[in-house]
N, C-alpha and C positions, 0 to 999 in steps of 0.2 A: 536411584537417588539421585536428582537436579544439583546443580552447584547450586552455594546459595543465592548466586546471583537472580536465578532463575524463577527464585521460589515468589509467588503473588505476595504481594506486596513491597515488595522492592524493584518500584518503578519509577526510569527516567522519564515520560512522558503517558500523561494518563490524560482521555478525553473524558468529560461526565455529564451526562447528560444532550450532548450537544445535536444542535438541528442547525441548517441553515439553510434558508431559501433565494431562490432569483428572481426578480420582476421584470417583467417584459414591458415594454411600453405599452402606451394605449393603441388596440388596433385600429381599423376603420369604423369598428361599433363603439369606441369608446371606452371598451374596460382592457382594466390590466389584466393580465395572468399571472400567475407566482407557480413553481415551482420549489418543492421542498424536494431541495438535494440530497440531506441527509435530515436522518428523525430519529430524536433520542438516542445517537449512539453513545454505549460509555463500554469502553477498554483501556490497558495499559500498555504499556509496551515496559516490557522488564528488561532492567539493565543486563549487557551479553546476550540476549537472546534476538529473532530472527523471526518477525512475526509478516506471518502473511496475509495477504488480505486480497480474498478473486471474489467475482461477480459480476455479469453480464457489462455489455456496456449499458452506458446509464446508472449504473449500481450505486454510483456514489466515490466510488474508491479514489478516484482522481481529487477531488471536493476532499476528503478526508484529508490527504498530502498537502494540497495547496491553505488547507488550515492549521497544520500543524507548524506548516513553512514560516505562516505567518500571511500571507499571500491573499488569506479570506481571513475574516472576522467571524465569528459564530453569532447568532442571531437569537441564541440560549446557550445554556452551559453553558459548560466551562472547559478552559483546555493549562495545564499546568504542566511546565518540567522544570527538574527539580525541586517538584513540591511548588512552586510557584507558579500563579495566575501567568499564564503569558501575558496580557494585558497590561502586568502591575510592569513589566521589561522594560527601561527606560534610556538615553546615553547612552551609556559604554558598556551598562549590561545588556542594553539589547544589542551593541555593536557585538559583544562577548555572542550571544544567543544566537546570532544568524552565521557565527563561524561553527556553532555546536551542533547545529544542526542541519543539514547539508544535504541536495536533494540531485539520481541524477535522472533526467528527463528519457523517453520513451527513444527522439531521434535522437540520434549525436548530429546530422546536416545543421538541424537547427540550433544545436544546443554551443557552437563554435565557430567565429566568425568566419568567414570564408577570408576572407583580406587580411587577416594575422596567422602569423608562422605561429604553428604547434613552442616554441618556448614562448610569444607574448599570449598564446590563450592562457599557457598554466600560470603567468607573471602578473596577470592580471587581481588575481586575490589579492597576493603579498603585499600590492600597491594598495588596492581601496580599501586592506583592514590593518597599513603603513609598517607588514613584519622586513625588518632586514632592510638592509644597502643589497644592490643589485649584485655582489659580489655571494653573498650569503643565499639570497633568491635564489642567483642561478644551480648552484649547489644543491639547492632543494628540493627545485624543479628537476634538475638530474638523478637526483635519488626518487624522489614518485616514479620516473619515469622506470625507474625499475625496480621499482616496487612491483608497478602492472605492468612489469613484462614486454617493456620496449627499450628498443637499443636508444641511445644519445644522441644518434645520427638524423631522431623520429625529431629532433628540435625546431632545424632548418628547415620541414616540412612544412605545405600549408594542408588543411583537414582535404581538399581533395587530392591528395597523392597519397592518400589515406584509407587501406578497406572499412569497411562498417564497423568491422570486431577493434580495428584498431583505434579509433574516430570513438567509441567507448571508451577505450579503455585509457584515454588521452582526458573522458569527460569524466572515469572516476579518478583518474589520477587529480583533478582540478578538483575535485568533491573534497578530499581528501587532506589537501595543501590546506587547512587550515587545522587538521587537526580535531575534527566532528569528533563527537559522542554520539548520534545518532545519523544515521545513512538511509535517506530514504531513497527504496530506484522504484518510481513508476513507471510500470510497465517496459523493462529497461534492458531488456534482451526479442523485446515484443517483432522489432524489424531486423530482427538478424536471424542467417541462415544457420539450420539446428545442431550442425558441428560448431563452428561457433558459436551460440548459446550456449552450448554445454560448458564450454570456456571460459564466459563470462561470466557463470552464476559459478563455477568453482574457484574464480579470481574474486566475486564478491567473500563464500566460505573463507578463503583461506583468508581473507584482510579481516573479513570477522574475527579470526582466530585473533590474529599477529595484532591487531590494537585493540581489541575488546569492544569493539563496535556492536550498540543496539541499530539492528536492520529493520524499517519496515520495507516489506517485497512486493508490489502491486503487481496485479496480473491476471488475465480471465485464465489460464491454465492448470485447472485445480491438480489433478496429479503430480506438476512440476513443482506446484507450490509446496504441497504436502511433501513430496520428496527433499528440497529443501529448509522446510523451516519448522522447528520448534511446535509455534502455534499455530492455528488459523482461524480469522473470521471471517464469514460467507455474506456479506451485503446483497442484497436484492432493492429495487427500488428505495434508495435511504436508508433501509431497515437491517438494522443487522438481527439476522437467520439464524448463525448458529456459530458460538467459536469454542474449538475444541483443541486440544492437543494432537500432535503430528496421528500415533496410535491409533485414535479414532478417526482418524477422517483416512488412514490407510483401509478402511473396512468399507469404505464408502459416509460418515458420518451417520447420525441420524435425521437431522430435517432433510422432509423430501426435498428440500428444492436443491442440498446439497447430495442426495444422494443421485439425482436425475444429474446434474453437473457433472457426475464423478462419473455414471455408467456412460453421459454423452460422450463424454470427451477422446480425441481417436488415440490419444495413448492409453485410454484405459485395454483391460485385457478382454481380446476378441473372443475368447472361452466363455467370460461371464455375463449372458444374456439379462435384458433388461426383462424385470417383471412388469405386468403390466401397471403397477403406482408406482416404479419411477420414471416413467417416459413421463418426458418435457416436451409439451405441447404449447398447440400456440403462440405466440406474440404476446413479449412483453408489454403490460401498459402505458400506457400514456403517462407522463411525469406529471404534465399539465391536469389529470383527472385518473389522480390514484384509483384503485377499489376500497371500499369500506371495509371493514374488519381488517383480517391479515393480507397484506398486499399482492399476498401470492395464490389466495385461493380459486382466482381464475385461469389457474395455469395445475395448479392441486390435483390429483385423478383420486385424493383423500380428500379433501373440502369435504366439509359436515356445516348443515345451516349453520352451527353457530362461529365459522370462520367468517363466513358474510359480513355478522356482526360487532366482534370481537377483535381488536389488537391483541393478538400475544406478547406477554408480558417475557422477556428473556430470561428463563429460571434454570437451576441449575440439575440438572438429571444426571452428571454419576461427578466426582471431585472434577475439577479442572475441567469440565464439561458443562457448557449452556447452549440452549433451546427459545425458540421465541416458536412455540409450533402448541396448540390446545390438544392436539394427540397424546405429545410426549409429556404434558401436564402432568405430577402427580394424582391431581385426582380429576382425570378432561371433565372440560364441559362443557356439557351436551344443551342443544334450544328446547 
């Protein structure tokens, strides 16, 4: 049985039919082009949950993270935090929200100012949010370093004096400085070596247990996401293809795209041969001109004529398991 905090409905952050598009400037022919980065995406992050978001480059994963951080605003739909629309936060409530939803980016080198010592980097959030005096800040900074497994001697060092894994631990410590409730890790281990990657993943899971964090973990590595997350969302060209619990993803998922991602991963079981219907071929279409109907039909070996005409809705196929595929609908639609 799931802990009460992970039951559906107990959500700290929710997306409701969210869409956002990016518009280019007029080109030589005077035409503006639009990229629908996210389309009609709905999901909820439950309290105390580790939610994985996976998909190929250009699928909209980082756009969702930026929307949650209010670095972008949706063109349609609504995002709620603690039941309140994000757009309604103003003044002190917005300042508090900034502290409660924090993000860890992919490249720690770009996240840390090379001219500041580690102490100065970690002191910044306390100064910006006016938390404590200098002595109290130093005590909290030292505690944070211990929490992420770094010695106090790191305080006097500069970022270039630390390894990649150590720098990412500093970035995580800074994200924890304001005691967030939600932590978004956007490809936070992609730039690290395999052994260091495992250490950072274990650190994130330990912190989630220790502080009761709700974590969104974004990656292109489906087996890794499945191993550490309670639920997994699979994105393709800005649309949600599947939302499934860890156990369902462990067997490859239900959607043809999810199965292809699983089978094509280097971490997949070598003894598990790909069936012809699971082969992921071709190139991801240009987001400037997405295919009609199901956006995955141009690469799906199981595509039917109806797939080229109808956008499949995200429908339940099992308890706590949804997929957007006409072949998985209760009554499959035929052309």
